C-alpha positions in Angstrom: -110.4 -213.7 92.5 -109.5 -212.8 89.0 -113.0 -212.6 87.9 -113.7 -210.0 90.7 -111.2 -207.7 89.4 -112.4 -207.6 85.8 -115.8 -206.0 86.5 -114.0 -203.4 88.8 -111.3 -202.7 86.1 -114.1 -202.5 83.4 -116.2 -200.2 85.4 -113.3 -197.8 86.2 -112.3 -197.8 82.4 -116.0 -197.1 81.5 -116.1 -194.1 84.2 -113.2 -192.5 82.8 -114.4 -192.8 79.2 -117.8 -191.2 80.1 -116.5 -188.5 82.3 -115.2 -185.7 80.2 -111.6 -184.3 80.9 -112.3 -180.8 82.2 -109.3 -178.3 81.3 -108.6 -175.3 83.4 -109.2 -172.3 80.7 -110.6 -169.3 82.5 -110.4 -167.2 85.7 -112.7 -164.8 87.0 -110.3 -161.9 87.9 -112.7 -159.4 89.2 -116.5 -159.7 90.3 -117.9 -156.6 91.8 -121.3 -155.1 92.3 -122.2 -151.6 91.1 -123.0 -150.4 94.6 -122.1 -151.1 98.2 -125.8 -151.2 99.4 -129.0 -152.2 97.9 -132.8 -151.7 99.1 -135.8 -153.8 98.4 -137.0 -153.7 95.1 -133.9 -152.2 93.6 -132.1 -152.8 90.2 -128.5 -153.4 90.0 -125.7 -155.3 88.0 -122.6 -157.3 88.6 -119.5 -156.7 86.7 -117.5 -159.8 85.9 -114.2 -159.9 84.2 -112.9 -163.3 82.8 -109.2 -163.9 81.9 -108.1 -166.6 79.4 -105.0 -168.0 80.9 -104.8 -171.0 78.4 -102.5 -171.5 75.2 -105.6 -171.0 72.6 -108.8 -169.0 72.5 -111.7 -169.9 74.8 -115.4 -169.0 74.5 -117.8 -168.1 77.2 -121.0 -170.0 76.7 -123.0 -169.0 79.9 -122.6 -166.5 82.7 -124.9 -166.5 85.5 -125.6 -165.2 89.1 -127.7 -167.1 91.5 -129.1 -165.4 94.6 -130.6 -167.2 97.6 -133.1 -164.8 98.8 -134.5 -164.9 102.2 -137.9 -163.2 102.3 -139.2 -161.7 105.4 -141.6 -164.4 106.6 -138.4 -166.7 106.4 -139.0 -168.4 103.1 -136.0 -169.2 101.0 -136.4 -168.5 97.2 -133.5 -169.1 94.6 -133.4 -166.8 91.5 -130.9 -167.0 88.6 -129.9 -163.8 86.4 -128.1 -164.1 83.1 -125.6 -161.7 81.5 -127.0 -159.4 78.8 -124.0 -160.1 76.6 -124.7 -162.1 73.4 -123.1 -165.6 74.0 -121.0 -167.4 73.2 -118.3 -164.6 73.2 -114.6 -165.8 72.4 -111.6 -164.6 74.6 -108.1 -164.8 72.8 -105.1 -166.1 74.7 -103.8 -163.8 77.6 -107.0 -161.5 77.1 -109.9 -160.4 79.4 -113.3 -159.6 78.7 -115.8 -157.8 81.0 -119.5 -158.9 81.3 -122.5 -157.5 83.0 -125.0 -159.4 84.7 -128.4 -157.2 85.6 -130.2 -158.4 88.6 -133.6 -156.9 90.2 -134.4 -157.2 93.9 -137.8 -158.4 95.2 -139.7 -155.9 97.3 -140.3 -158.2 100.2 -136.5 -159.5 100.4 -135.1 -159.8 103.8 -132.2 -157.3 104.7 -128.7 -158.3 105.6 -125.9 -159.9 103.7 -126.2 -162.7 101.2 -123.7 -164.6 98.8 -124.3 -164.2 95.1 -123.0 -167.4 93.2 -121.4 -166.1 89.9 -120.6 -168.8 87.4 -119.1 -169.0 84.2 -119.3 -171.9 81.7 -116.5 -172.0 79.3 -115.0 -174.0 76.4 -111.5 -174.2 75.0 -110.6 -174.3 71.5 -108.5 -177.4 70.4 -106.4 -176.5 67.5 -105.5 -180.3 66.7 -109.1 -181.4 66.4 -110.4 -178.0 65.2 -113.3 -178.1 67.6 -114.5 -176.6 71.0 -113.9 -178.7 73.8 -115.6 -178.6 77.4 -113.7 -176.6 79.8 -113.9 -175.5 83.4 -116.7 -173.4 85.2 -114.8 -170.5 87.1 -116.9 -169.2 90.0 -116.9 -166.3 92.3 -118.9 -165.2 95.4 -119.4 -161.5 95.8 -121.5 -160.4 99.0 -124.7 -158.4 98.4 -125.8 -156.1 101.4 -129.6 -155.2 101.4 -130.4 -152.5 103.8 -133.4 -152.6 105.9 -136.1 -150.3 105.1 -136.5 -149.4 108.9 -133.0 -148.1 108.8 -134.0 -145.3 106.1 -136.7 -144.5 108.6 -134.4 -144.4 111.5 -132.1 -142.3 109.6 -134.9 -139.8 108.8 -135.9 -139.7 112.4 -132.3 -139.2 113.6 -132.1 -136.0 111.2 -135.5 -134.8 112.5 -134.1 -135.1 116.0 -130.9 -133.2 115.1 -132.9 -130.5 113.4 -135.2 -130.2 116.3 -132.1 -130.1 118.9 -130.4 -127.5 116.6 -133.7 -125.4 116.5 -134.1 -125.6 120.4 -130.5 -124.5 120.8 -131.0 -121.5 118.6 -134.2 -120.6 120.2 -132.7 -120.7 123.9 -129.7 -118.4 122.6 -132.0 -115.8 121.0 -134.1 -116.0 124.2 -131.1 -115.2 126.4 -129.9 -112.7 124.1 -133.3 -111.0 124.1 -133.5 -111.2 127.9 -130.0 -109.6 128.4 -131.1 -106.8 125.9 -134.4 -106.4 127.9 -132.5 -105.9 131.2 -130.1 -103.4 129.7 -132.8 -101.3 128.2 -134.5 -101.1 131.5 -131.4 -99.9 133.2 -130.9 -97.3 130.6 -134.5 -96.0 130.6 -134.8 -95.9 134.4 -135.2 -92.1 135.5 -132.4 -90.8 137.7 -133.6 -89.4 141.1 
């Protein structure tokens, strides 16, 4: 019985030694898209604000946005976009930094709502050992809305229908006005007997 416990205890101890302790060091306090609505083939960017809520400085080593695309035939495609900032970037204690992640949508992406997985990888400065330690990976999921190209065509047709309706009403009013003027002119110009 004692021999069975020793391998379990050793494997547990080994597991704790191998797995690094991750420290909570950063929070994504804001993550927004530059627009509410996007179209197929369009370019945009994600604005990410990271706050250092630790007692020492942190540095952002990677910042990405991953989008699961659903193409019109129903195929799934995963694409990852990286920040345009030069990394690593340090953030002092109690401070925030704002980053931008540019992205581009394919021309055959399906319309609708999709989640964007934004992830930051950070490291925490350890003053005692004077080195960077692996830290947490804060995440955020803004929702991206891709408008259907048919919706744009539908809006154009709806506008044309409104213009056609307005022109028809104006034409009807002018016709009635001319008809009334024509009748009055006949009454005025008839000879008196």
